[in-house]
DRENPA-3360 file (N, C-alpha, C; in nm, 2 decimals, always signed):
BEGIN
1 = MNELLELL = +1.42/-2.17/+1.07/+1.33/-2.13/+0.96/+1.40/-2.02/+0.87 ~ +1.47/-1.93/+0.94/+1.54/-1.82/+0.86/+1.63/-1.88/+0.75 ~ +1.70/-1.99/+0.79/+1.79/-2.05/+0.69/+1.72/-2.10/+0.57 ~ +1.61/-2.17/+0.59/+1.53/-2.22/+0.48/+1.48/-2.10/+0.39 ~ +1.42/-2.00/+0.46/+1.37/-1.89/+0.38/+1.48/-1.82/+0.30 ~ +1.60/-1.81/+0.36/+1.71/-1.75/+0.28/+1.75/-1.83/+0.16 ~ +1.75/-1.96/+0.18/+1.78/-2.05/+0.06/+1.67/-2.04/-0.05 ~ +1.54/-2.04/-0.01/+1.43/-2.03/-0.10/+1.44/-1.90/-0.18;
9 = NWYNPKAS = +1.47/-1.79/-0.11/+1.48/-1.67/-0.18/+1.61/-1.66/-0.27 ~ +1.71/-1.73/-0.23/+1.83/-1.74/-0.31/+1.81/-1.82/-0.44 ~ +1.75/-1.94/-0.43/+1.73/-2.03/-0.54/+1.61/-1.99/-0.63 ~ +1.52/-1.91/-0.57/+1.40/-1.88/-0.65/+1.37/-1.73/-0.63 ~ +1.46/-1.64/-0.67/+1.44/-1.50/-0.65/+1.33/-1.44/-0.73 ~ +1.25/-1.35/-0.67/+1.14/-1.28/-0.74/+1.18/-1.13/-0.75 ~ +1.17/-1.08/-0.87/+1.21/-0.94/-0.89/+1.09/-0.84/-0.89 ~ +1.12/-0.72/-0.86/+1.02/-0.61/-0.86/+1.03/-0.52/-0.99;
17 = ANCPEQLY = +1.13/-0.54/-1.07/+1.15/-0.45/-1.18/+1.02/-0.44/-1.27 ~ +0.98/-0.32/-1.30/+0.87/-0.29/-1.39/+0.73/-0.33/-1.34 ~ +0.73/-0.38/-1.22/+0.59/-0.41/-1.16/+0.53/-0.28/-1.11 ~ +0.39/-0.27/-1.10/+0.33/-0.15/-1.06/+0.38/-0.10/-0.93 ~ +0.42/-0.18/-0.83/+0.47/-0.13/-0.70/+0.60/-0.06/-0.72 ~ +0.69/-0.11/-0.80/+0.81/-0.04/-0.82/+0.80/+0.09/-0.90 ~ +0.71/+0.08/-1.00/+0.69/+0.21/-1.08/+0.62/+0.31/-0.99 ~ +0.53/+0.27/-0.91/+0.46/+0.37/-0.82/+0.57/+0.43/-0.72;
25 = YNENATLF = +0.65/+0.35/-0.67/+0.76/+0.40/-0.58/+0.85/+0.50/-0.65 ~ +0.89/+0.46/-0.77/+0.98/+0.55/-0.85/+0.92/+0.68/-0.88 ~ +0.79/+0.68/-0.90/+0.72/+0.81/-0.94/+0.68/+0.89/-0.82 ~ +0.68/+0.83/-0.70/+0.63/+0.91/-0.58/+0.72/+0.92/-0.47 ~ +0.84/+0.86/-0.48/+0.94/+0.86/-0.37/+0.97/+1.00/-0.32 ~ +0.95/+1.10/-0.40/+0.98/+1.24/-0.35/+0.88/+1.29/-0.25 ~ +0.77/+1.21/-0.23/+0.67/+1.25/-0.13/+0.72/+1.22/+0.01 ~ +0.82/+1.14/+0.03/+0.86/+1.10/+0.16/+0.90/+1.23/+0.24;
33 = TTKTNAYV = +0.87/+1.23/+0.37/+0.90/+1.35/+0.45/+1.00/+1.30/+0.56 ~ +1.04/+1.40/+0.64/+1.13/+1.36/+0.75/+1.06/+1.26/+0.85 ~ +0.94/+1.28/+0.87/+0.86/+1.19/+0.96/+0.85/+1.05/+0.90 ~ +0.85/+1.03/+0.77/+0.82/+0.90/+0.71/+0.95/+0.84/+0.65 ~ +1.06/+0.90/+0.66/+1.19/+0.85/+0.60/+1.23/+0.71/+0.66 ~ +1.17/+0.67/+0.77/+1.20/+0.54/+0.82/+1.16/+0.43/+0.73 ~ +1.07/+0.46/+0.63/+1.01/+0.36/+0.54/+1.05/+0.39/+0.40 ~ +1.16/+0.46/+0.38/+1.20/+0.50/+0.24/+1.27/+0.38/+0.17;
41 = DSNSLFEL = +1.33/+0.28/+0.24/+1.40/+0.17/+0.18/+1.30/+0.08/+0.10 ~ +1.35/+0.03/-0.02/+1.27/-0.06/-0.10/+1.36/-0.17/-0.15 ~ +1.45/-0.22/-0.07/+1.55/-0.31/-0.11/+1.50/-0.45/-0.13 ~ +1.39/-0.49/-0.05/+1.33/-0.62/-0.06/+1.18/-0.60/-0.11 ~ +1.12/-0.71/-0.15/+0.98/-0.70/-0.19/+0.89/-0.64/-0.08 ~ +0.92/-0.69/+0.04/+0.84/-0.65/+0.16/+0.86/-0.50/+0.18 ~ +0.98/-0.45/+0.18/+1.01/-0.31/+0.21/+0.95/-0.23/+0.10 ~ +0.95/-0.28/-0.02/+0.88/-0.20/-0.13/+0.73/-0.19/-0.11;
49 = IRADVILG = +0.67/-0.29/-0.07/+0.53/-0.29/-0.04/+0.50/-0.20/+0.08 ~ +0.58/-0.21/+0.18/+0.56/-0.12/+0.30/+0.58/+0.02/+0.27 ~ +0.68/+0.05/+0.19/+0.71/+0.19/+0.14/+0.59/+0.24/+0.06 ~ +0.53/+0.16/-0.02/+0.42/+0.20/-0.11/+0.30/+0.23/-0.02 ~ +0.28/+0.16/+0.09/+0.17/+0.19/+0.18/+0.18/+0.33/+0.23 ~ +0.30/+0.37/+0.27/+0.33/+0.50/+0.32/+0.31/+0.61/+0.21 ~ +0.36/+0.57/+0.09/+0.34/+0.67/-0.02/+0.20/+0.69/-0.06 ~ +0.12/+0.58/-0.05/-0.02/+0.59/-0.08/-0.09/+0.69/+0.02;
57 = MLENRERI = -0.05/+0.68/+0.14/-0.11/+0.78/+0.24/-0.06/+0.92/+0.21 ~ +0.06/+0.94/+0.18/+0.12/+1.07/+0.15/+0.05/+1.13/+0.02 ~ +0.03/+1.04/-0.08/-0.04/+1.09/-0.20/-0.18/+1.13/-0.17 ~ -0.25/+1.05/-0.09/-0.38/+1.08/-0.04/-0.38/+1.22/+0.02 ~ -0.29/+1.24/+0.11/-0.29/+1.37/+0.18/-0.27/+1.49/+0.08 ~ -0.18/+1.47/-0.01/-0.15/+1.57/-0.11/-0.27/+1.60/-0.19 ~ -0.34/+1.50/-0.23/-0.46/+1.51/-0.32/-0.57/+1.58/-0.24 ~ -0.60/+1.52/-0.12/-0.71/+1.57/-0.04/-0.69/+1.71/+0.01;
65 = FAGIEDFQ = -0.57/+1.74/+0.06/-0.55/+1.88/+0.10/-0.55/+1.98/-0.01 ~ -0.50/+1.94/-0.13/-0.51/+2.03/-0.24/-0.66/+2.05/-0.28 ~ -0.74/+1.95/-0.27/-0.88/+1.97/-0.30/-0.95/+2.06/-0.19 ~ -0.91/+2.05/-0.07/-0.97/+2.14/+0.03/-0.93/+2.28/+0.01 ~ -0.80/+2.30/-0.04/-0.76/+2.44/-0.07/-0.83/+2.50/-0.19 ~ -0.89/+2.41/-0.27/-0.95/+2.46/-0.40/-1.09/+2.51/-0.37 ~ -1.15/+2.47/-0.26/-1.29/+2.51/-0.23/-1.30/+2.61/-0.12 ~ -1.40/+2.69/-0.13/-1.44/+2.78/-0.01/-1.50/+2.70/+0.10;
73 = PDKLRRPL = -1.49/+2.74/+0.22/-1.55/+2.67/+0.34/-1.69/+2.63/+0.32 ~ -1.77/+2.72/+0.27/-1.92/+2.69/+0.25/-1.94/+2.57/+0.16 ~ -1.86/+2.57/+0.05/-1.88/+2.46/-0.05/-1.82/+2.32/+0.01 ~ -1.73/+2.33/+0.10/-1.68/+2.21/+0.17/-1.77/+2.14/+0.26 ~ -1.89/+2.20/+0.27/-2.00/+2.14/+0.36/-2.10/+2.07/+0.27 ~ -2.08/+2.08/+0.14/-2.18/+2.01/+0.05/-2.13/+1.86/+0.03 ~ -2.23/+1.77/+0.04/-2.20/+1.63/+0.03/-2.12/+1.59/-0.10 ~ -2.17/+1.64/-0.21/-2.10/+1.61/-0.34/-1.96/+1.66/-0.35;
81 = VIQSLFRL = -1.93/+1.77/-0.29/-1.80/+1.82/-0.28/-1.71/+1.74/-0.19 ~ -1.77/+1.70/-0.08/-1.69/+1.61/+0.01/-1.66/+1.48/-0.05 ~ -1.75/+1.42/-0.12/-1.73/+1.30/-0.19/-1.62/+1.31/-0.30 ~ -1.61/+1.42/-0.36/-1.51/+1.44/-0.47/-1.37/+1.45/-0.41 ~ -1.36/+1.48/-0.28/-1.22/+1.49/-0.22/-1.16/+1.35/-0.21 ~ -1.24/+1.25/-0.20/-1.19/+1.12/-0.17/-1.20/+1.02/-0.29 ~ -1.25/+1.07/-0.41/-1.27/+0.99/-0.52/-1.13/+0.92/-0.57 ~ -1.13/+0.79/-0.58/-1.02/+0.71/-0.63/-0.91/+0.70/-0.53;
89 = SPYLLLED = -0.93/+0.75/-0.40/-0.83/+0.74/-0.30/-0.83/+0.61/-0.23 ~ -0.72/+0.54/-0.21/-0.73/+0.41/-0.13/-0.75/+0.44/+0.02 ~ -0.79/+0.34/+0.09/-0.82/+0.36/+0.24/-0.82/+0.23/+0.31 ~ -0.81/+0.24/+0.44/-0.82/+0.13/+0.53/-0.96/+0.12/+0.59 ~ -1.03/+0.00/+0.57/-1.16/-0.01/+0.62/-1.16/-0.08/+0.75 ~ -1.21/-0.01/+0.86/-1.21/-0.07/+0.99/-1.33/-0.16/+1.01 ~ -1.33/-0.24/+1.11/-1.44/-0.34/+1.13/-1.58/-0.27/+1.15 ~ -1.58/-0.15/+1.20/-1.71/-0.08/+1.22/-1.75/-0.01/+1.09;
97 = GTKIYLPF = -1.68/-0.03/+0.98/-1.72/+0.03/+0.85/-1.65/+0.17/+0.83 ~ -1.58/+0.22/+0.92/-1.51/+0.35/+0.91/-1.40/+0.34/+0.81 ~ -1.39/+0.44/+0.72/-1.28/+0.45/+0.62/-1.18/+0.54/+0.67 ~ -1.05/+0.49/+0.67/-0.94/+0.58/+0.72/-0.85/+0.61/+0.59 ~ -0.86/+0.73/+0.55/-0.78/+0.77/+0.43/-0.64/+0.81/+0.46 ~ -0.62/+0.86/+0.59/-0.49/+0.91/+0.63/-0.45/+0.84/+0.76 ~ -0.41/+0.71/+0.76/-0.38/+0.64/+0.88/-0.27/+0.69/+0.97 ~ -0.20/+0.79/+0.92/-0.09/+0.84/+1.00/-0.15/+0.96/+1.08;
105 = YSREINRA = -0.28/+0.99/+1.08/-0.35/+1.08/+1.17/-0.44/+1.01/+1.26 ~ -0.48/+1.07/+1.36/-0.57/+1.01/+1.46/-0.71/+0.98/+1.40 ~ -0.79/+0.90/+1.46/-0.92/+0.87/+1.41/-1.01/+1.00/+1.42 ~ -0.98/+1.08/+1.51/-1.05/+1.21/+1.53/-1.03/+1.30/+1.40 ~ -0.90/+1.31/+1.36/-0.87/+1.39/+1.24/-0.94/+1.33/+1.12 ~ -0.93/+1.19/+1.11/-0.99/+1.13/+0.99/-1.14/+1.14/+0.99 ~ -1.20/+1.14/+1.11/-1.34/+1.16/+1.11/-1.38/+1.30/+1.07 ~ -1.30/+1.40/+1.12/-1.33/+1.54/+1.08/-1.31/+1.56/+0.93;
113 = LLEDPSSF = -1.21/+1.49/+0.87/-1.18/+1.50/+0.73/-1.31/+1.46/+0.65 ~ -1.37/+1.35/+0.69/-1.49/+1.30/+0.62/-1.62/+1.38/+0.65 ~ -1.63/+1.42/+0.77/-1.76/+1.48/+0.81/-1.76/+1.63/+0.80 ~ -1.64/+1.70/+0.82/-1.64/+1.85/+0.81/-1.51/+1.90/+0.76 ~ -1.48/+1.87/+0.63/-1.35/+1.92/+0.58/-1.33/+2.07/+0.58 ~ -1.44/+2.14/+0.60/-1.43/+2.29/+0.61/-1.35/+2.33/+0.73 ~ -1.34/+2.24/+0.83/-1.26/+2.27/+0.96/-1.11/+2.27/+0.93 ~ -1.07/+2.22/+0.81/-0.93/+2.23/+0.77/-0.90/+2.36/+0.70;
121 = REGKYRPL = -1.01/+2.43/+0.66/-0.99/+2.56/+0.59/-0.99/+2.68/+0.69 ~ -1.08/+2.67/+0.79/-1.10/+2.79/+0.87/-1.13/+2.75/+1.02 ~ -1.11/+2.62/+1.05/-1.14/+2.58/+1.19/-1.02/+2.52/+1.26 ~ -1.05/+2.42/+1.34/-0.96/+2.36/+1.43/-0.84/+2.30/+1.36 ~ -0.86/+2.24/+1.24/-0.75/+2.17/+1.18/-0.68/+2.25/+1.07 ~ -0.71/+2.38/+1.06/-0.64/+2.46/+0.96/-0.48/+2.45/+0.97 ~ -0.42/+2.44/+1.09/-0.28/+2.44/+1.10/-0.22/+2.32/+1.02 ~ -0.30/+2.21/+1.00/-0.25/+2.09/+0.93/-0.22/+2.12/+0.79;
129 = LDAPDSAY = -0.29/+2.21/+0.73/-0.26/+2.25/+0.59/-0.13/+2.31/+0.57 ~ -0.09/+2.39/+0.67/+0.04/+2.46/+0.67/+0.16/+2.37/+0.72 ~ +0.13/+2.28/+0.81/+0.23/+2.19/+0.87/+0.18/+2.05/+0.88 ~ +0.16/+1.98/+0.77/+0.09/+1.85/+0.77/+0.15/+1.74/+0.85 ~ +0.28/+1.75/+0.88/+0.35/+1.65/+0.96/+0.34/+1.67/+1.11 ~ +0.27/+1.79/+1.15/+0.27/+1.82/+1.29/+0.19/+1.73/+1.37 ~ +0.09/+1.66/+1.31/+0.01/+1.56/+1.38/+0.04/+1.42/+1.35 ~ +0.15/+1.39/+1.28/+0.19/+1.26/+1.23/+0.21/+1.16/+1.34;
137 = EDPFDTYG = +0.15/+1.04/+1.33/+0.17/+0.93/+1.42/+0.20/+0.81/+1.33 ~ +0.30/+0.73/+1.37/+0.34/+0.61/+1.29/+0.22/+0.52/+1.27 ~ +0.17/+0.50/+1.15/+0.05/+0.43/+1.12/+0.06/+0.28/+1.16 ~ +0.18/+0.23/+1.15/+0.20/+0.08/+1.19/+0.19/+0.07/+1.34 ~ +0.23/+0.17/+1.42/+0.21/+0.16/+1.56/+0.06/+0.16/+1.60 ~ -0.02/+0.22/+1.51/-0.17/+0.23/+1.54/-0.24/+0.11/+1.48 ~ -0.21/+0.07/+1.36/-0.29/-0.03/+1.29/-0.21/-0.16/+1.26 ~ -0.08/-0.16/+1.27/+0.00/-0.28/+1.25/-0.02/-0.34/+1.11;
145 = ARLYDSLF = -0.03/-0.47/+1.11/-0.03/-0.55/+0.98/-0.17/-0.53/+0.91 ~ -0.27/-0.48/+0.98/-0.40/-0.46/+0.92/-0.39/-0.36/+0.80 ~ -0.28/-0.28/+0.80/-0.27/-0.19/+0.68/-0.24/-0.26/+0.55 ~ -0.19/-0.38/+0.56/-0.17/-0.46/+0.44/-0.30/-0.52/+0.38 ~ -0.40/-0.53/+0.47/-0.53/-0.58/+0.42/-0.62/-0.46/+0.40 ~ -0.57/-0.38/+0.30/-0.64/-0.25/+0.27/-0.62/-0.22/+0.12 ~ -0.68/-0.11/+0.07/-0.66/-0.07/-0.07/-0.52/-0.01/-0.09 ~ -0.44/+0.00/+0.01/-0.31/+0.05/-0.01/-0.21/-0.05/-0.07;
153 = TRLLPLPE = -0.25/-0.18/-0.08/-0.17/-0.28/-0.14/-0.25/-0.37/-0.23 ~ -0.18/-0.46/-0.30/-0.25/-0.56/-0.39/-0.23/-0.70/-0.32 ~ -0.20/-0.70/-0.20/-0.18/-0.83/-0.13/-0.32/-0.90/-0.11 ~ -0.32/-1.03/-0.11/-0.44/-1.11/-0.09/-0.43/-1.17/+0.05 ~ -0.52/-1.14/+0.14/-0.51/-1.19/+0.28/-0.55/-1.34/+0.28 ~ -0.47/-1.42/+0.36/-0.50/-1.56/+0.38/-0.57/-1.57/+0.52 ~ -0.64/-1.69/+0.54/-0.70/-1.71/+0.67/-0.59/-1.70/+0.78 ~ -0.64/-1.66/+0.90/-0.54/-1.65/+1.01/-0.47/-1.78/+1.05;
161 = VSRDFLAF = -0.34/-1.77/+1.06/-0.26/-1.89/+1.09/-0.19/-1.89/+1.22 ~ -0.18/-1.77/+1.28/-0.09/-1.76/+1.40/-0.13/-1.63/+1.48 ~ -0.10/-1.63/+1.61/-0.12/-1.51/+1.69/-0.01/-1.41/+1.65 ~ +0.10/-1.45/+1.60/+0.21/-1.36/+1.58/+0.21/-1.30/+1.44 ~ +0.15/-1.36/+1.34/+0.16/-1.31/+1.21/+0.02/-1.30/+1.14 ~ +0.01/-1.21/+1.04/-0.09/-1.22/+0.94/-0.03/-1.26/+0.81 ~ -0.10/-1.35/+0.73/-0.04/-1.41/+0.61/-0.11/-1.34/+0.49 ~ -0.03/-1.32/+0.39/-0.07/-1.26/+0.26/+0.00/-1.32/+0.15;
169 = YHPAFETL = -0.06/-1.31/+0.03/+0.00/-1.36/-0.09/-0.01/-1.25/-0.20 ~ +0.11/-1.23/-0.27/+0.11/-1.14/-0.38/+0.12/-1.21/-0.51 ~ +0.01/-1.21/-0.59/+0.01/-1.30/-0.71/+0.12/-1.26/-0.81 ~ +0.15/-1.13/-0.83/+0.25/-1.09/-0.93/+0.39/-1.13/-0.88 ~ +0.41/-1.12/-0.76/+0.55/-1.15/-0.70/+0.55/-1.30/-0.68 ~ +0.44/-1.37/-0.68/+0.43/-1.52/-0.64/+0.51/-1.54/-0.51 ~ +0.48/-1.46/-0.42/+0.54/-1.47/-0.29/+0.44/-1.47/-0.17 ~ +0.47/-1.55/-0.08/+0.39/-1.56/+0.05/+0.46/-1.47/+0.15;
177 = FLIDRDGK = +0.38/-1.38/+0.22/+0.43/-1.30/+0.32/+0.37/-1.33/+0.45 ~ +0.45/-1.35/+0.56/+0.40/-1.36/+0.69/+0.44/-1.24/+0.76 ~ +0.35/-1.15/+0.79/+0.39/-1.01/+0.84/+0.36/-1.01/+0.99 ~ +0.45/-0.97/+1.07/+0.43/-0.96/+1.22/+0.32/-0.86/+1.25 ~ +0.27/-0.87/+1.37/+0.15/-0.80/+1.40/+0.17/-0.65/+1.40 ~ +0.30/-0.60/+1.42/+0.32/-0.46/+1.42/+0.34/-0.41/+1.27 ~ +0.34/-0.50/+1.18/+0.34/-0.46/+1.04/+0.48/-0.41/+0.98 ~ +0.58/-0.43/+1.06/+0.71/-0.37/+1.02/+0.81/-0.47/+0.97;
185 = NARMLPVF = +0.79/-0.60/+0.99/+0.88/-0.70/+0.95/+0.80/-0.82/+0.89 ~ +0.87/-0.90/+0.81/+0.80/-1.01/+0.74/+0.89/-1.12/+0.71 ~ +0.83/-1.24/+0.70/+0.90/-1.36/+0.65/+0.85/-1.37/+0.50 ~ +0.94/-1.39/+0.41/+0.90/-1.40/+0.27/+0.93/-1.53/+0.21 ~ +0.84/-1.59/+0.14/+0.86/-1.73/+0.09/+0.81/-1.73/-0.06 ~ +0.90/-1.74/-0.15/+0.86/-1.74/-0.30/+0.81/-1.88/-0.33 ~ +0.71/-1.89/-0.42/+0.66/-2.01/-0.48/+0.67/-2.01/-0.63 ~ +0.64/-2.13/-0.69/+0.63/-2.14/-0.84/+0.77/-2.10/-0.90;
193 = DEKQVLPE = +0.86/-2.19/-0.90/+0.99/-2.17/-0.96/+0.99/-2.19/-1.11 ~ +1.09/-2.15/-1.18/+1.10/-2.15/-1.33/+1.10/-2.29/-1.38 ~ +1.13/-2.39/-1.30/+1.14/-2.53/-1.35/+1.00/-2.59/-1.36 ~ +0.90/-2.52/-1.31/+0.76/-2.58/-1.32/+0.70/-2.53/-1.45 ~ +0.65/-2.62/-1.53/+0.58/-2.59/-1.65/+0.43/-2.59/-1.63 ~ +0.36/-2.47/-1.65/+0.22/-2.46/-1.63/+0.18/-2.50/-1.49 ~ +0.23/-2.44/-1.39/+0.20/-2.48/-1.25/+0.05/-2.47/-1.22 ~ +0.00/-2.56/-1.14/-0.14/-2.56/-1.11/-0.17/-2.45/-1.00;
201 = KENLIARL = -0.27/-2.37/-1.03/-0.31/-2.26/-0.94/-0.45/-2.27/-0.89 ~ -0.51/-2.38/-0.90/-0.65/-2.40/-0.85/-0.64/-2.41/-0.70 ~ -0.74/-2.36/-0.63/-0.74/-2.37/-0.48/-0.61/-2.32/-0.42 ~ -0.56/-2.21/-0.47/-0.43/-2.16/-0.43/-0.43/-2.11/-0.29 ~ -0.53/-2.04/-0.25/-0.53/-1.98/-0.11/-0.53/-2.09/-0.01 ~ -0.60/-2.20/-0.03/-0.60/-2.31/+0.07/-0.46/-2.38/+0.07 ~ -0.40/-2.39/-0.04/-0.26/-2.45/-0.05/-0.16/-2.36/+0.02 ~ -0.17/-2.23/-0.01/-0.08/-2.14/+0.05/-0.09/-2.13/+0.20;
209 = TVIAKDVA = -0.22/-2.15/+0.25/-0.24/-2.15/+0.39/-0.17/-2.26/+0.47 ~ -0.16/-2.38/+0.40/-0.09/-2.49/+0.46/+0.06/-2.45/+0.48 ~ +0.12/-2.38/+0.38/+0.26/-2.34/+0.39/+0.27/-2.23/+0.50 ~ +0.18/-2.14/+0.50/+0.18/-2.03/+0.60/+0.18/-2.08/+0.74 ~ +0.10/-2.19/+0.77/+0.10/-2.25/+0.90/+0.24/-2.31/+0.93 ~ +0.29/-2.38/+0.84/+0.43/-2.44/+0.86/+0.53/-2.33/+0.89 ~ +0.53/-2.22/+0.82/+0.63/-2.12/+0.84/+0.60/-2.05/+0.98 ~ +0.48/-2.03/+1.01/+0.44/-1.96/+1.14/+0.49/-2.05/+1.26;
217 = EGDEEGTL = +0.49/-2.18/+1.24/+0.53/-2.27/+1.34/+0.68/-2.30/+1.34 ~ +0.75/-2.24/+1.24/+0.89/-2.26/+1.24/+0.93/-2.40/+1.20 ~ +0.85/-2.47/+1.12/+0.87/-2.61/+1.08/+0.94/-2.61/+0.94 ~ +1.07/-2.62/+0.94/+1.15/-2.61/+0.82/+1.12/-2.73/+0.73 ~ +1.13/-2.85/+0.79/+1.10/-2.97/+0.71/+0.96/-2.98/+0.65 ~ +0.86/-2.95/+0.74/+0.73/-2.94/+0.70/+0.70/-2.84/+0.59 ~ +0.76/-2.73/+0.60/+0.75/-2.62/+0.49/+0.80/-2.68/+0.36 ~ +0.92/-2.73/+0.36/+0.98/-2.78/+0.24/+0.90/-2.89/+0.18;
225 = DDLRKEGL = +0.86/-2.99/+0.26/+0.78/-3.10/+0.21/+0.65/-3.06/+0.16 ~ +0.58/-2.97/+0.23/+0.45/-2.92/+0.18/+0.46/-2.84/+0.06 ~ +0.57/-2.77/+0.04/+0.58/-2.69/-0.09/+0.57/-2.78/-0.21 ~ +0.64/-2.90/-0.20/+0.64/-2.99/-0.31/+0.50/-3.06/-0.32 ~ +0.45/-3.10/-0.20/+0.32/-3.17/-0.20/+0.21/-3.09/-0.25 ~ +0.21/-2.96/-0.22/+0.10/-2.87/-0.27/+0.13/-2.82/-0.41 ~ +0.24/-2.86/-0.48/+0.26/-2.82/-0.61/+0.31/-2.68/-0.63 ~ +0.38/-2.63/-0.52/+0.43/-2.49/-0.52/+0.57/-2.49/-0.55;
233 = MSDSLYEE = +0.64/-2.60/-0.57/+0.78/-2.61/-0.60/+0.81/-2.73/-0.68 ~ +0.90/-2.72/-0.78/+0.94/-2.83/-0.86/+1.02/-2.94/-0.78 ~ +1.01/-3.06/-0.83/+1.09/-3.17/-0.76/+1.24/-3.14/-0.77 ~ +1.29/-3.09/-0.88/+1.43/-3.06/-0.89/+1.48/-2.95/-0.79 ~ +1.40/-2.85/-0.77/+1.43/-2.74/-0.68/+1.42/-2.79/-0.54 ~ +1.32/-2.88/-0.51/+1.30/-2.94/-0.38/+1.43/-3.01/-0.34 ~ +1.48/-3.10/-0.43/+1.60/-3.18/-0.40/+1.72/-3.09/-0.38 ~ +1.73/-2.98/-0.46/+1.85/-2.89/-0.45/+1.84/-2.82/-0.31;
241 = VQHRLYKV = +1.73/-2.77/-0.28/+1.72/-2.69/-0.15/+1.73/-2.79/-0.03 ~ +1.67/-2.90/-0.04/+1.68/-3.00/+0.07/+1.83/-3.04/+0.09 ~ +1.90/-3.06/-0.01/+2.04/-3.10/+0.00/+2.12/-2.98/+0.06 ~ +2.10/-2.86/+0.02/+2.17/-2.75/+0.07/+2.13/-2.72/+0.22 ~ +2.00/-2.74/+0.25/+1.96/-2.72/+0.39/+2.02/-2.82/+0.48 ~ +2.03/-2.94/+0.43/+2.10/-3.05/+0.52/+2.24/-3.01/+0.55 ~ +2.31/-2.95/+0.45/+2.45/-2.91/+0.48/+2.45/-2.79/+0.58 ~ +2.36/-2.70/+0.56/+2.35/-2.58/+0.65/+2.32/-2.63/+0.80;
249 = QRKRARRE = +2.23/-2.73/+0.81/+2.19/-2.78/+0.94/+2.31/-2.85/+1.01 ~ +2.38/-2.93/+0.93/+2.50/-3.00/+0.98/+2.60/-2.90/+1.03 ~ +2.63/-2.80/+0.95/+2.73/-2.70/+0.99/+2.68/-2.63/+1.12 ~ +2.55/-2.60/+1.13/+2.50/-2.53/+1.25/+2.52/-2.62/+1.37 ~ +2.49/-2.75/+1.35/+2.50/-2.85/+1.46/+2.65/-2.86/+1.51 ~ +2.74/-2.86/+1.42/+2.88/-2.86/+1.46/+2.92/-2.74/+1.54 ~ +2.87/-2.62/+1.50/+2.90/-2.50/+1.57/+2.85/-2.50/+1.72 ~ +2.73/-2.57/+1.73/+2.67/-2.57/+1.86/+2.72/-2.68/+1.96;
257 = Q = +2.81/-2.77/+1.91/+2.87/-2.87/+1.99/+2.97/-2.81/+2.09;
% end
């Protein structure tokens, strides 16, 4: 499957230049800290999206903590003031309805942030304002791929296709992502190549789900055939990739003899 995905990305490359994700990264990359530098790379579309998830959290922290510093503790107990701290901030919504604005902190810290931000001025969590990375936990270790199904990205979730992956689609990148459960790696498959004129985009989620299942099962031939069948690839690109994949498979078979 890796060979097919490499070919598809080679023959149908998708660029990030001038997209909101790239611009956001360029504007906010200085927010990365020693604790978050593991996610600083943005060499691929997936790495860019993953980096922006981290940057969204870091920007949240900078904005929220600055707001906490602006108010006296007594005012930080007023509902309208508390609401103002989180206005326009992205978050992860848990199944129980809890909003997590800083997923690299524990649920306890996030709960206190929402219920009693004054405790960050004069109480238990005051040290966090001075050393914000002191309580850092890798958010992907905690929430895994669920972080991509949040307001920290523009990814569209697909129906579940596998125990091992969550599937997403990015409309601007025209790319299908199968992200492993820990949220740190992904299989990327571009669709809609330049040889297609006015490609059909009706019922797109259902059609992409067919492809996602093929990829999750490691079915190279099924993936390629369904890409054409579902109108996600031109006939000419299909033939070109099929021909090249056949050569790659023959070379691989010879090596294994």
